[in-house]
C-alpha positions as CSV (number, residue, x, y, z in Angstrom):
1,M,0.0,0.0,0.0
2,S,1.4,3.4,-1.0
3,R,0.4,6.9,-0.1
4,G,2.0,10.2,-1.1
5,G,4.2,11.8,1.5
6,G,5.1,15.3,0.3
7,N,7.0,14.9,-3.0
8,K,7.6,11.2,-2.5
9,Q,5.6,8.0,-2.1
10,V,5.5,6.3,1.2
11,S,4.9,2.5,1.4
12,L,2.6,1.4,4.3
13,F,2.1,-2.1,5.6
14,A,-1.5,-3.1,6.0
15,R,-1.9,-4.9,9.3
16,D,-5.2,-6.8,9.8
17,G,-6.3,-5.3,6.5
18,S,-5.9,-1.7,7.7
19,W,-3.3,1.1,7.9
20,N,-2.8,4.5,9.5
21,M,-2.6,7.7,7.6
22,R,-1.1,9.8,10.4
23,E,1.5,12.3,9.1
24,I,0.9,11.0,5.6
25,K,-0.4,12.9,2.6
26,F,-2.8,11.6,-0.1
27,N,-1.2,9.9,-3.1
28,K,-2.4,12.7,-5.3
29,S,-4.4,15.8,-4.5
30,G,-7.3,16.7,-6.7
31,R,-8.3,20.1,-8.1
32,S,-7.5,23.1,-5.9
33,L,-10.5,24.0,-3.8
34,N,-10.6,27.7,-4.6
35,K,-14.3,28.5,-4.0
36,W,-16.3,26.5,-1.5
37,A,-18.6,27.1,1.4
38,W,-20.0,25.5,4.6
39,L,-23.7,25.6,5.2
40,M,-25.1,25.0,8.7
41,I,-28.7,23.9,8.8
42,S,-31.2,24.0,11.6
43,F,-34.9,23.2,11.7
44,K,-37.5,25.7,12.5
45,G,-39.5,24.6,15.5
46,Q,-36.5,22.9,16.9
47,S,-34.5,26.1,17.3
48,R,-33.6,27.1,20.9
49,G,-33.5,30.8,20.0
50,E,-31.3,33.1,18.0
51,E,-28.7,33.4,20.6
52,R,-28.2,29.6,20.9
53,D,-28.2,29.3,17.1
54,N,-25.4,31.9,17.0
55,I,-23.4,30.0,19.6
56,E,-23.7,26.8,17.6
57,A,-22.8,28.5,14.3
58,A,-19.7,29.9,16.1
59,S,-18.7,26.4,17.2
60,V,-19.1,25.1,13.6
61,K,-17.0,28.0,12.3
62,E,-14.2,27.1,14.7
63,A,-14.4,23.5,13.7
64,V,-14.3,24.4,10.0
65,G,-11.1,26.2,10.7
66,G,-9.6,23.0,12.2
67,F,-10.9,21.0,9.2
68,V,-9.3,23.3,6.7
69,A,-6.0,22.8,8.5
70,E,-6.4,19.1,8.2
71,L,-7.2,19.3,4.5
72,R,-4.0,21.1,3.9
73,K,-2.1,18.7,6.1
74,V,-3.1,15.7,3.9
75,G,-2.3,17.6,0.7
76,V,-5.6,19.2,-0.4
77,V,-5.1,22.8,-1.7
78,A,-8.0,24.6,0.0
79,A,-8.7,28.3,0.3
80,E,-10.7,29.6,3.2
81,P,-14.4,28.9,2.7
82,T,-17.4,31.2,2.9
83,S,-20.0,30.5,5.5
84,A,-23.8,30.4,5.5
85,F,-26.6,29.6,7.9
86,Q,-30.0,28.2,6.9
87,S,-33.0,27.6,9.1
88,I,-35.6,25.4,7.3
89,K,-38.8,23.6,8.2
90,D,-38.4,19.9,8.5
91,D,-40.6,19.2,5.5
92,E,-39.8,22.3,3.4
93,D,-37.8,21.9,0.2
94,V,-37.9,25.4,-1.3
95,E,-35.5,27.1,1.1
96,L,-32.9,24.4,0.9
97,D,-33.2,24.2,-2.9
98,N,-32.8,27.9,-3.3
99,R,-29.8,28.0,-1.0
100,I,-27.9,25.3,-2.9
101,K,-28.9,27.0,-6.2
102,D,-27.5,30.3,-4.9
103,L,-24.2,28.7,-3.8
104,K,-23.8,27.1,-7.2
105,A,-24.5,30.4,-8.9
106,K,-21.7,31.9,-6.9
107,G,-19.3,29.4,-8.4
108,M,-18.9,27.1,-5.4
109,Q,-17.1,23.9,-6.3
110,L,-18.2,22.1,-3.1
111,V,-20.5,22.7,-0.1
112,L,-19.8,21.2,3.3
113,I,-23.3,20.9,4.8
114,V,-23.5,20.7,8.6
115,M,-26.7,18.9,9.5
116,P,-28.3,19.2,13.0
117,D,-28.5,15.4,13.4
118,Y,-28.9,12.1,11.5
119,H,-31.8,13.1,9.3
120,M,-32.1,10.8,6.3
121,A,-34.9,12.7,4.6
122,L,-32.9,15.9,4.6
123,Y,-29.8,14.0,3.4
124,K,-31.7,12.6,0.4
125,R,-33.0,16.1,-0.6
126,I,-29.5,17.6,-0.3
127,K,-28.0,14.9,-2.6
128,F,-30.8,15.3,-5.2
129,Y,-30.3,19.1,-5.3
130,G,-26.6,18.9,-5.4
131,D,-26.0,15.9,-7.7
132,V,-28.9,16.1,-10.1
133,K,-30.5,19.5,-10.1
134,H,-27.8,22.1,-9.6
135,G,-24.5,20.3,-10.1
136,V,-22.4,21.1,-7.0
137,H,-20.6,18.6,-4.8
138,T,-22.0,18.2,-1.3
139,V,-20.4,16.5,1.7
140,C,-22.7,16.1,4.8
141,V,-21.5,16.0,8.4
142,V,-23.4,15.9,11.7
143,R,-22.8,19.0,13.9
144,Q,-22.3,17.1,17.1
145,K,-19.5,14.9,15.7
146,F,-18.0,17.6,13.5
147,T,-17.6,20.2,16.3
148,K,-15.6,17.7,18.5
149,Q,-12.7,18.3,16.0
150,Q,-11.4,14.8,16.2
151,T,-8.4,14.3,13.8
152,Q,-9.6,10.9,12.7
153,Y,-13.1,12.2,11.8
154,F,-11.6,15.2,9.9
155,A,-9.4,12.8,8.0
156,N,-12.3,10.6,7.0
157,V,-14.2,13.6,5.7
158,A,-11.0,14.7,3.8
159,L,-10.9,11.4,2.0
160,K,-14.3,12.2,0.5
161,F,-13.2,15.8,-0.4
162,N,-10.2,14.6,-2.3
163,L,-12.1,12.0,-4.3
164,K,-14.8,14.4,-5.3
165,L,-12.1,16.8,-6.5
166,G,-10.6,14.1,-8.7
167,G,-7.7,13.1,-6.5
168,S,-6.2,9.8,-5.5
169,N,-6.1,8.8,-1.9
170,Q,-4.0,5.6,-2.0
171,L,-2.8,3.1,-4.5
172,V,-1.6,-0.5,-4.4
173,E,2.0,-1.2,-5.4
174,D,2.5,-2.2,-9.0
175,A,3.9,-5.6,-7.9
176,R,0.5,-6.6,-6.6
177,M,-1.6,-5.2,-9.4
178,G,-0.8,-7.9,-12.1
179,I,-2.3,-7.2,-15.5
180,L,-3.8,-3.9,-14.3
181,K,-0.4,-2.1,-13.9
182,G,0.1,-1.9,-17.7
183,G,-2.7,0.6,-18.1
184,K,-4.5,-1.4,-20.7
185,T,-7.2,-2.9,-18.5
186,M,-10.4,-1.2,-17.5
187,V,-12.2,-2.5,-14.4
188,V,-16.0,-2.2,-14.3
189,G,-18.6,-2.6,-11.5
190,I,-22.3,-3.2,-12.1
191,D,-25.2,-3.5,-9.7
192,V,-29.0,-3.1,-9.8
193,T,-31.3,-2.0,-6.9
194,H,-35.0,-2.9,-6.8
195,P,-38.0,-1.4,-5.1
196,S,-38.7,-2.7,-1.6
197,P,-42.1,-4.0,-0.3
198,G,-43.0,-0.5,0.9
199,S,-42.2,1.3,-2.3
200,A,-44.8,3.0,-4.5
201,S,-46.3,1.0,-7.4
202,N,-44.4,3.1,-10.0
203,A,-41.0,2.7,-8.4
204,P,-38.5,1.4,-11.0
205,S,-35.4,-0.7,-10.6
206,V,-32.1,1.3,-11.1
207,A,-28.9,0.0,-12.7
208,G,-25.6,1.5,-11.8
209,M,-22.2,1.2,-13.4
210,V,-18.8,2.4,-12.3
211,A,-15.5,2.1,-14.2
212,S,-11.9,2.9,-13.7
213,K,-10.3,5.7,-15.8
214,D,-6.6,4.6,-15.7
215,S,-4.2,2.2,-14.1
216,Q,-4.1,4.0,-10.7
217,L,-7.7,2.9,-10.0
218,A,-8.4,6.1,-8.0
219,Q,-11.3,7.6,-9.9
220,W,-14.4,5.6,-10.8
221,P,-17.0,7.8,-12.5
222,A,-20.5,6.4,-12.5
223,I,-23.7,6.3,-14.6
224,L,-27.3,5.4,-13.6
225,R,-30.3,4.2,-15.6
226,I,-33.8,3.3,-14.6
227,Q,-35.5,0.2,-15.9
228,K,-38.6,-2.0,-15.3
229,A,-39.2,-2.8,-11.7
230,G,-37.8,-6.1,-10.5
231,Q,-35.8,-6.7,-13.6
232,E,-32.2,-7.9,-12.9
233,T,-30.9,-7.8,-16.5
234,V,-29.4,-4.4,-17.2
235,T,-31.3,-3.3,-20.3
236,D,-29.2,-0.2,-21.1
237,L,-25.9,-2.0,-20.6
238,T,-24.6,-1.2,-24.1
239,A,-25.0,2.6,-23.8
240,M,-23.7,2.6,-20.2
241,L,-20.5,0.8,-21.2
242,E,-20.0,3.0,-24.2
243,S,-20.0,6.0,-22.0
244,R,-17.3,4.5,-19.7
245,L,-15.2,3.5,-22.7
246,E,-15.3,7.1,-23.9
247,L,-14.0,8.3,-20.5
248,W,-11.2,5.8,-20.7
249,H,-10.3,6.9,-24.2
250,K,-10.3,10.6,-23.2
251,A,-7.9,9.8,-20.3
252,N,-5.6,7.3,-22.2
253,K,-6.0,8.3,-25.9
254,A,-6.9,4.7,-26.6
255,Y,-9.5,2.1,-25.7
256,P,-8.6,-0.6,-23.2
257,E,-7.4,-4.0,-24.5
258,N,-9.0,-5.8,-21.5
259,I,-12.3,-5.2,-19.7
260,L,-12.6,-6.9,-16.3
261,V,-16.2,-6.7,-15.0
262,Y,-17.4,-7.4,-11.5
263,R,-21.2,-8.0,-11.5
264,D,-22.8,-7.5,-8.1
265,G,-26.3,-8.5,-7.0
266,V,-26.8,-11.7,-9.0
267,S,-28.0,-14.9,-7.5
268,E,-26.7,-18.3,-8.3
269,G,-29.7,-19.1,-10.5
270,Q,-29.0,-16.0,-12.7
271,Y,-25.4,-16.8,-13.8
272,Q,-26.7,-18.0,-17.2
273,M,-28.7,-14.8,-17.5
274,V,-25.5,-12.8,-17.2
275,L,-23.8,-14.9,-19.8
276,N,-26.8,-15.0,-22.3
277,D,-28.2,-11.5,-21.9
278,E,-25.6,-9.1,-20.4
279,V,-22.4,-10.3,-22.1
280,P,-23.8,-9.8,-25.6
281,R,-24.8,-6.2,-24.6
282,L,-21.3,-5.6,-23.4
283,R,-19.9,-7.0,-26.6
284,K,-22.2,-4.7,-28.7
285,A,-20.8,-1.7,-26.9
286,C,-17.3,-2.8,-27.8
287,Q,-18.2,-3.5,-31.4
288,Q,-19.5,0.1,-31.8
289,K,-16.4,1.7,-30.3
290,Y,-13.4,-0.5,-31.4
291,S,-12.0,-0.4,-35.0
292,P,-12.4,-3.4,-37.2
293,E,-8.7,-4.0,-37.0
294,A,-8.8,-4.1,-33.2
295,Q,-11.7,-6.5,-33.3
296,K,-9.9,-8.8,-35.7
297,R,-7.1,-9.0,-33.1
298,G,-9.7,-10.2,-30.6
299,L,-9.9,-6.9,-28.7
300,P,-11.2,-6.2,-26.2
301,R,-10.8,-9.3,-24.1
302,L,-13.6,-9.6,-21.6
303,T,-13.7,-11.3,-18.2
304,V,-17.0,-11.3,-16.1
305,V,-17.0,-12.1,-12.5
306,V,-20.2,-12.3,-10.4
307,V,-19.8,-11.1,-6.8
308,G,-22.0,-12.9,-4.2
309,K,-22.6,-11.6,-0.7
310,R,-25.9,-13.2,0.3
311,H,-24.8,-16.8,1.2
312,H,-24.4,-18.8,4.4
313,T,-20.8,-19.9,4.0
314,R,-18.4,-19.1,6.8
315,F,-14.8,-20.2,7.5
316,Y,-13.0,-20.9,10.7
317,A,-9.3,-21.4,11.3
318,T,-8.1,-24.8,12.5
319,K,-4.9,-23.3,14.0
320,S,-4.7,-20.4,16.4
321,D,-1.8,-18.9,14.3
322,D,-4.2,-18.6,11.3
323,S,-6.9,-16.7,13.3
324,T,-7.4,-13.2,14.6
325,A,-8.0,-12.2,18.2
326,N,-11.8,-12.6,17.7
327,F,-11.3,-16.1,16.1
328,N,-12.0,-15.1,12.5
329,T,-9.7,-16.1,9.7
330,K,-7.2,-13.5,8.7
331,A,-7.8,-10.8,6.1
332,G,-6.8,-12.2,2.7
333,T,-7.9,-15.7,3.3
334,V,-8.9,-17.5,0.1
335,V,-10.8,-20.8,-0.3
336,D,-10.9,-22.2,-3.8
337,R,-11.2,-25.9,-3.3
338,G,-13.3,-28.4,-1.3
339,V,-16.4,-26.2,-1.0
340,T,-16.3,-24.6,-4.4
341,E,-17.7,-25.7,-7.8
342,V,-16.1,-28.8,-9.3
343,R,-16.8,-28.0,-13.0
344,N,-16.7,-24.2,-12.7
345,W,-14.2,-21.5,-11.6
346,D,-15.1,-19.8,-8.4
347,F,-13.5,-18.9,-5.0
348,F,-14.3,-17.4,-1.6
349,L,-12.3,-14.4,-0.4
350,Q,-12.4,-12.9,3.0
351,S,-10.5,-9.7,2.3
352,H,-11.3,-7.7,5.4
353,H,-10.8,-7.9,9.1
354,A,-14.1,-8.3,10.9
355,L,-14.4,-6.1,14.0
356,Q,-17.4,-7.9,15.4
357,G,-19.0,-11.3,14.9
358,T,-18.1,-13.9,12.3
359,A,-16.6,-12.6,9.1
360,R,-18.6,-13.3,5.9
361,P,-16.4,-13.9,2.8
362,A,-17.4,-12.7,-0.6
363,H,-18.0,-15.4,-3.3
364,Y,-16.6,-14.8,-6.7
365,F,-17.9,-16.8,-9.7
366,I,-16.2,-16.4,-13.1
367,V,-18.9,-16.7,-15.8
368,L,-16.5,-15.7,-18.7
369,D,-12.8,-15.4,-19.0
370,E,-10.9,-14.1,-22.1
371,I,-8.1,-12.3,-20.2
372,F,-6.3,-14.4,-17.6
373,R,-6.0,-17.8,-19.2
374,D,-4.9,-16.4,-22.5
375,H,-2.6,-13.7,-21.0
376,Y,-0.7,-16.0,-18.7
377,K,-0.6,-18.8,-21.3
378,R,1.4,-16.4,-23.5
379,G,3.4,-14.5,-20.8
380,G,3.9,-17.1,-18.1
381,L,2.7,-17.0,-14.5
382,P,4.2,-14.6,-11.9
383,S,6.6,-16.4,-9.5
384,S,4.2,-15.9,-6.6
385,C,1.3,-17.7,-8.3
386,Q,1.0,-21.4,-9.0
387,N,-1.9,-21.2,-11.5
388,V,-4.2,-18.7,-13.2
389,A,-6.7,-18.9,-10.4
390,D,-4.1,-17.5,-8.0
391,V,-3.6,-14.5,-10.4
392,L,-7.2,-13.5,-10.3
393,E,-7.6,-14.1,-6.6
394,R,-4.5,-12.0,-5.8
395,L,-5.7,-9.2,-8.1
396,T,-9.2,-9.3,-6.6
397,Q,-7.7,-9.0,-3.1
398,S,-5.7,-6.0,-4.2
399,L,-8.8,-4.4,-5.5
400,C,-10.2,-4.5,-2.0
401,Y,-7.5,-2.0,-0.9
402,V,-8.3,0.8,-3.3
403,F,-11.6,1.8,-1.8
404,G,-11.0,5.5,-1.5
405,R,-13.0,6.5,1.5
406,A,-11.5,4.0,4.0
407,T,-8.1,3.2,5.3
408,K,-8.7,-0.6,5.3
409,A,-9.6,-3.4,3.0
410,V,-13.3,-3.7,2.3
411,S,-15.3,-6.9,2.3
412,V,-16.0,-7.0,-1.5
413,C,-13.8,-5.7,-4.2
414,T,-14.0,-1.9,-4.8
415,P,-15.8,-1.9,-8.2
416,A,-18.6,-4.0,-6.8
417,Y,-18.7,-1.9,-3.6
418,Y,-18.8,1.4,-5.6
419,A,-21.6,0.1,-7.8
420,D,-23.6,-0.8,-4.8
421,I,-23.1,2.7,-3.3
422,V,-24.1,4.5,-6.5
423,C,-27.3,2.4,-6.6
424,E,-28.0,3.5,-3.0
425,R,-27.5,7.1,-4.1
426,A,-30.1,6.6,-6.8
427,R,-32.6,5.6,-4.1
428,C,-32.0,9.0,-2.5
429,Y,-32.9,10.7,-5.8
430,L,-36.0,8.6,-6.1
431,S,-37.0,8.7,-2.4
432,H,-40.5,9.9,-3.3
433,V,-41.2,6.5,-4.8
434,F,-38.8,4.2,-2.9
435,D,-39.7,5.6,0.5
436,P,-43.1,7.4,0.1
437,P,-45.0,8.6,3.1
438,T,-47.4,5.9,4.4
439,P,-51.0,7.2,4.6
440,M,-52.7,6.9,8.0
441,G,-54.3,3.6,8.5
442,S,-52.4,1.7,5.7
443,T,-49.6,-0.7,6.1
444,A,-46.1,-0.5,4.5
445,G,-46.9,-3.3,2.2
446,S,-50.1,-1.7,0.9
447,T,-48.7,1.8,0.3
448,T,-50.4,3.9,-2.3
449,S,-48.7,7.1,-3.4
450,K,-49.5,10.2,-5.3
451,S,-45.9,10.3,-6.4
452,T,-45.1,11.9,-9.6
453,D,-44.0,9.8,-12.6
454,V,-40.4,8.7,-12.6
455,K,-38.3,10.0,-15.5
456,A,-34.8,9.2,-16.7
457,A,-33.8,12.7,-15.8
458,D,-34.4,11.9,-12.1
459,V,-31.2,9.8,-12.0
460,T,-29.2,11.7,-14.6
461,I,-26.3,13.4,-12.9
462,N,-25.7,17.1,-13.7
463,E,-23.2,17.6,-16.4
464,A,-20.9,19.5,-14.0
465,L,-20.5,16.3,-11.8
466,A,-21.1,13.5,-14.3
467,N,-17.4,12.6,-14.6
468,D,-16.6,12.9,-10.9
469,M,-17.2,10.6,-8.0
470,F,-20.3,12.4,-6.9
471,Y,-21.6,9.4,-5.0
472,I,-18.8,8.9,-2.6
């Protein structure tokens, strides 16, 4: 694991799947934060008077000063922000909408929004106005936590700031990145979220896709599409991949030779659906972008891996030396025989360190491989790997360490994790149909809603943010 330290890179050792960023700068800072603001929100009716509000605003202002110092410490070039105070009704959209619109009109690149408490409805409105309607980055914090001015909390918020500004927080050493270090392989994450039992009758399913832009795997711009409720197959997969290929081409002046896809949210009974329905859509996107000469050479090569999380498989160490203090297997444990498929290629990977309870490994099932067998047949295996399966397992483990908003390995590889997060963000934009108010006397399962029709524009990210990590 490497992080930038001033003008040089500093290698850090991950212990129990995590590392400390104390006295260390981000690998690469993003755009300079020249114009930004902090906005403190309170609710009318909950206010304890103007004097108390002023005291709280003063404490927030002091905390913002400490946070700016922390931003600069980790390498983010940040000017002093402007401040604002907004008192709104709990259920009133207009004032919040107008304030974010006004801050965007003043050229703000990012708005730090200090919320009075954990208020999910308010958070969802903020994200819709910022990401979709007005096109300004927003980062939300809770006043009580933010004003404690804890260094670790500030550092975690700074991780989000740098990613939204196009920066790179950390990267994995080239020696562990295998085929990705050559800069010719794009990694893609795909997921679909569906309406829950309490959703409105017109709530759609939403497909999300993220994709890397270069070999550093720092920036993963995303795209969202609505589709028929309950449908797992991604219908707009061709157009979605085309848009990601264009971003890769813009950054690298060429299309990738390999495309490695991690498909999240698919059950065991749907593997064939991925192969029969989604792979042809991915190929169609490639056919429309790649030259006939490239296609004759077999480009791009495609590998599709399904990521499974909803299973009941657990592993326990048989020796104390192979277990953690809470009796889980160690981060990086791979099981690829004995309990895996006999005629297919799959493996279990517990990439993270579980703080509580029994760790749940992720299950990876390879439905198509045109990259790894062919590449290592021609080029030979790395000395650290005994077979091709080891190569993909090692690479997938490394991808669990590039999750930008954490200083630890995550439980599923980063592209699948990001795809899941962007789908959750879509649920914020469509909260009026995913989480409609329940009329008096009705049950959640029988909700009827006067929600407006859902349009593609409701999940179309504002052009100003479309190529950034708006969802992080």
